[in-house]
N, C-alpha and C positions, 0 to 999 in steps of 0.2 A: 714394563714398557707399554705405553699406550700406542695404538695404531691411529694414524690420521689419514683421511682421504677426502674426497669431494662428494657431497650429497647430490646424487643424480636423480633420485626419485623418492616419493613418499608413498606409504601404503596406509589405507584407511585403518584406524585403530592403533597405528604405531605409537608407542609411548614416547613422549618428549620430556625429558627432565627439565626442571627449572627451580630456582630458589634454593638449590642445594639438596633438598630431600623430597621434593614434590614432583609430580609429573602431570602432564595433560596428554590428550590423544589427538591424533590427526583425524579430521573428519573427511568424509568422502569427497566433498567439493574441493578441498585443498589438495587432496591426493590426486584428483583428476587434473587440476590446474597446474600443478608443479611440473616443471620441465627441466632437463639438463641445462645448467648455466644459471638457473634461478637461485635466489638466496632465500633462506628461511631465518627470520629474526625471532628470537624467543624473548618476550618481555619477562624479565626475571621477577618483577614484582607481582605480576598477575597471571603469568602463564599464557598470555595471548600469543598466538602464532601469526606472524606477519609475513605475507608472501610478497617478495620483491621480484618481479619478472626480470629476466636478463636485460631486455631492452631498456627498461626503466632504470635499472642500476647503471647501465652504460651511459645513459643520458645524464644522470646526476653526476657520475664520476667525471665525465667529460667537461661539464660545467665547472666543477671544482678545479680541474686541471687548468682550464683557461683562466680562472680567477687567480690561481697561484702564480701563473705567468704574469698576469696583469698586476698583481700585488708587487712583484719584484720590479716591474717597469715603473710603477707609480713612484718609487723612491727617487727617480730621476726627473719627475715631472715638476715644473715650477708651480708654486702655489697659485699663481695667476690663472693657470689652466683650470684648476678645480673651481675657483671662484667664477670663472667664465661659464663653466658647465652649469652651475646653479642658476645663473642669470639666464642662460639660454633655455634651460628647462622651464623656468618661471615664465619667460616670454612665450614659449610654446603653449603653456596652459592658459595664458592670457589671450591667445588668439581664438576668436570666436569660432572660426572654421574648424580648428583642431578640436576645440572643446565640443563642438557639435558631433563630431565623429565619436568622441569618447562617450558622450551621453547616449548616442544611438546604440553603441555596443553595450552599454550598461543597461539600457532598457530591455535588450534581448536577454541579458543575464537575469534580470529581475523577473521577466516573464517565465523563463525556464525554471528558475528556483521556485516561484509561486506555484507553477504547475506540478512541481514535485512535493508541495506542501512544506517547503523549506522556509526558514526565516529570511526576510528581505530587509529588516530594519536597518542593519549596518551595511547592506549591499548597495543601497541606492546612493548615487552621487547627487550632489546638490550645489547650488551657488555658494552656500556657506562652506561646504567641503572644498570647493574649488579655491575660494579665497584663502582658506586655511593652508592649503597645499602651497599656493603661491607665496604666502607670507612665510611659511616654514622654509622654503627653498631660499628665499632672500635673506633669511636670518643667518645662514651659515657663513657667508663671506665675512671675515673679520672675527668670528667667534673664536677660532683657533689662531691666535696671534703669534708673532715671532718669538714671544717669550714662553709659549706653551711647552716647547721641547725641554727646557731646563726646569726641572722640578725642585732642585736644590743643589747645594754644594757643601762639602766638608773640607776645610783647609787644614793641612798639617804643616810641619816646619818648613819643608822644602818640596812638598808635593800636595796635590789636592784631588779630590774625587768629585766628579760631576754626576749628579743623579738626573738621568735623561729619560724623557718619555719617548718611546718609539712605537710605530704602528704594531697592531696586534697580529694581523694576518687576514685570512679569509673568514668571513662571517656568514653563516648559513641562516636564512630566515624562512620560517613557514608561517603563513597567515591563513586565517579562515576565509572570511568573506568581505573584508573591508578594503576596497580598492586604494584608498588614500595611504595605506601603510606601505605600499610600494614606493611612494614618494618619500615617506619618512625614512625608509631604509637607505636612501641615498646619502644620509648623514654620515655613513661610514667613510665616505671619500674625504671628508673634512680632516680626518686624522691619518690619511694615507692607507686606509684599509680597502679591501675588495669585498664584494657581496654576491652571493648566489641566492636567488629567491624562488620560493615555491608558494603559489597562492591557491586557495581552494577552488575546486572546479566551478562553483557558483559564480565566482568573480573572474574567471580566467579570460573571458572575452573582453572585459573592461581592462584587465591588465595588459592584454595583447595590444589594445588600442593605445594605452598610455605609453607602452614601450615603443611601438611602431611610429606613433605620431609625435611623441615628445621626448621621451628619455633617450632612445638610441640616437636620434638626430642631434640632441644636445651633446652627448658624449663625443660623437664624431666631429661636430663643429669645434669643440674645445680641444680636440687632439688628445683625448685620454685613451689609454690602452684598451684594446678590445677585450671584453670579458671582465672588466673591473666591476660592472654591475650587470648581472644577467638573470634571465628568467628561465626556469625549467618549464618549458611549454608542454606540459603533459597534464591531462585530466586525472590520471591515475594517482590516488592518494599515496600509493607506494613510493612516489617520487619524494615525498617528505621523509619517509622512513629511510630510503636510500641516502638522502642528503645528510640526515642527522647521524647516521651510522658511519659516515666518512671521517676517519681519524685525522684527515688533513685540515679539518675545520679548527679554527682557533676559538670559536664561540658559536653556539647554536641559540637562536632566538625564536621562541614560539609565541606568537600573539594570537589570542583567542581565549577561550575558556572551556571548561568541561573535560570530559574523558579523553577526547582526542589530543588535547594539549598535554595532559598528564602522560599519555602513552608516548607521545613524541619526546617528552622530557626524559622518560625512562630509557628510550632507545639511545639517546645521546649520552646520558650518564653512564650506561653500561658499556658504551664504546670508549669512554674516557674523554668525552668532549664536554667542556664546561657549558652550562645551560643558563639562560635567562628566560624564565617563564613563571607565570603565576597560576595558570591552570583554572582555579576557581576565583570568581570575583564576588562582588557584593559588599557594600559598605554597611556598617553598623552605626547607629546613633543612640546615645543615652542622654536622658534629661533627668536632673536631680531635683531635690526639694527647693533649690534656690534658682533654678533656671528661669529665664525670662520667657514668658509664654508666647509673646509676639515673635521674638527671635527664633524660638523653637519652631513655630508654625511656618515661618518663612523658610527656614533651613530645610524642613521636610519637603515643601513644595519645590524649592530650587534643586533638590537632590533627586527629583523624579521627572525631569524634563524629557529624558529619553533613556533607553536601556543600553548602558555600556557597563564596563567592569566596575566603575566607581559610583554607580547608581545606588541609592539607599535600598537596602535589602531587609534589614532587621532594625526595628525600633524598640528600645527598652525604656519604659517610663517608671519612675519610682512610685511605689504604692501611695506614699503620702500625698502625691499630687495627681494620682490617676483620675480621681473624680472630676478634676478640673481640666487636665491636659488631654485625656483620651478624646473628648469631644473636639478639642482644638486640632488634635492629630487627624481625626476623621474628616474634619472640614478641610484640612490641608491636603490630604490625599484626594479628596473630592475635587479640589481645585486643580490638582495635577491631572486628574482624569479628564476634567472638563476642557483643559487646555489642549488635550489630544482628541477631543470630540467624543468622549465616552465616560466610563466609570472606572474606578479602581477595583482591584481584586485583593482581598485581605485574608491572611491566614493568622489565626488567633491561638496563642498558647493557652492552656488551661488557666494559667495565672491571670490572664487578661479577659477571660470570657465574661465575667460578671460586669465588666465596665463597657462592653460593646452591646448596644441595644439589640434585643431579641429579633426585631424586625429585619435587621441586616443579615441575619442567618437565613431568613426566609425569602428575602428579596432576590430576584433573579436579575442578573445583568448580562449584557452582551460582551463577551470577551473575545478579542481578536487574537487568535492563535496563528501559528505558521500555516496550519492546515485550513484556516478559515475562521469564520465567526461561529462561536458556540455560546450556549446559554449556561451560566453557572451561578451559584449563590455569590452574593457580594462578599460574605464572610463564612469561613469554615474553620473547624478546629484543626490544630496541628500539634503533634507530640513534640516535647522538648528535644528529643533525639534528632528531629528534622531541622533544628535551628540553623545548621550549616548549609542547607540547600539554597542554591542561587536560583532565583526565579528569572527565567529567560523569557521576558515578555516582548510583545510586538508593539501595539499601541495602547495596551491596557496596563497602566502601572500596577505592579504586583509586589507585595511585600508582606513581612511578618511582624506581628505586634506581640510584645511580652510585657508583663508588669513584674517588677522586681522589688525586693524589700530594701535594697541599697545599691549604690554605685559599685560597691565591692562585689556584690552578687552578679551584677551585669558584667564586670570585668572577668569574673570567673567563668561565666557563660561564654563570653567572647573567646577567652583563651582555650576553652574546651571544644567549642563547636565551630567557630568561624574559620575562614581560610586565612586568618591573620593578615588582613589587608588594610582596610581603612576603618579607623575608630574615631568617632566624634563624641564629645561631651559638651552638653549645654548646661553650664553651671556658672554661678557668680561667686562660688566659694573657692578662693585661691588654694586652700589646703586640699580640697577635694580634687581640683585640677592637677595639682602636683602628684597626688596619690595615683590618679588615673594615668597620667603620663609615665609614671615610673613602673606601674604594674601591668598595663595593657601591652600585650605582645604583638605589636603592629609596626610596620615601617612608615605608616602615614597616620598622623594624629592631628585632630583639629577641634574647633569649638563651634562649628556650625555646619553649613552645607558641605556635602562630601564630593561634589563634582569637580572641585579644584585639583584633584589628584590627576594631573595631566602634565607632561613635561613641557609642552609648548605653552600652555596656559599659565602654569605656575612658575616655570623657570625661564621662559622665553627661548626654549630650545626644543625643536621637534624631537619627540621621543622615539626610540627604537623599540621600546617595550617597557612594561611595568612588571615588577616582581613582588609577589607577596612573600610571607614567611611560612607558608604552609609546610614547606620541607626544611624549615630552619632559617636562621638569620644569614645574611649575606656577608661574605668576607670583604671588608675594606671598601664597600661602595653602597650607595643608596638604592632605593627601590626603583628610581627612574633611570633608565639606561638611555644615554644619548650618544651621538657620534663622537662627542668630545671625550667620552669615557673609554673609548676603545683603544687603549694603549697598554704597553708593557713597560717595565722599568729596566733600564740598562745603566750599569755603573761604568764610568770611563775615568781612568786615572791619568793624571798629567804630572810629570816630574820635571824638575828644573834641568836635570842632566839629559833627559830624553830616554833614560833607561828605566824600565820598571823595577820596582823593589819587591 
């Protein structure tokens, strides 16, 4: 018989098991910080020890409880109220006075993040972002029509089974530093779900302004239940860990990239909460012996307009065309850099080094990093084992170049090293395209620019998140998650006599 109790304290050096037969040790800082009532989460994949203070845990749990109650109440809300909410929210964002307050809050967030040497590329709001948020909100009314609920029907001799879509429940969101995703998350209401949001501390001031000046008034004006969309108003990142470990969630959505998202996904998975997250981003592009040079060059430039998850990260050129196409590639990335007022930054695999002019390895360029401007070589060597690295750039387009012997080799490299996300092939050969599409292990495949991978741009529906296949393929859904996807299936039997059989 095992004994169970409550963990009241930690001691420096205390061994903590994880992963079945491994252990890590508590450090002095964690031992000092841990207090009675706090929670310790152990990431089973890495052994990371995550400290959730009692107050943070209580705030997250209270938000989920309110969302549960709101979810139940939403079942009785007429569809017209939800549509009214979207329009009220859009009207608020269209109000110049409201938007000015949001911009002011955002400018403070950007200044604080820059002072800490943090990335601000995705943090800044803009007129384009404002327009996209408004368009996204106004896209929801009518998307989920009266026929959405009935997914199918099976008729028998004297009875039938209706296959119905029903709301999923409470969806938990954790976002890094993009204020607009708070608006995207409101898509859960379209299918009768509720949401609890936690946004990174860099964007928290902007999120507060969005909630206070636009979201909350729109919910109230539409008469929707309190708590159906709520923000965990805490800077402590432990709020995300607490939220994703709450087993009352029907789905956890992590938007962002890198180690933080991977860690959040692990917390949810080991709590038994389904997860939508891609963790690592970065698109790949391959051009073969038949690829059109002009189309290839345009696709490269269009895929580097700014840094997001679907930005071009790795380019593979077949050796047969390398002498011709590498110069076109370099001109294309130069154009992308010039469009942002600077120069690109290139990482070159050994296979491609002979095709890149020597002077580019010696040329120094100004690279805008989160911590400020630094001087670095235009081109540097990169080992093949680093092909999966996502370059998180600010204003300086940064990517990797490889030369391959064949499209088959490029596919093998993609399947081995990439995050299994976006794969593009520029080719005129139909047989090669079929081979590429059948063998490449990616949820998004294309024949040109990579930035089309966006729910609102591609499907006309604001996305709640994108998923790669880094941890395997998804069961029964695509890599774009929208509010319309958040449903469960219920079977309802109808008999002529009224008695179930």
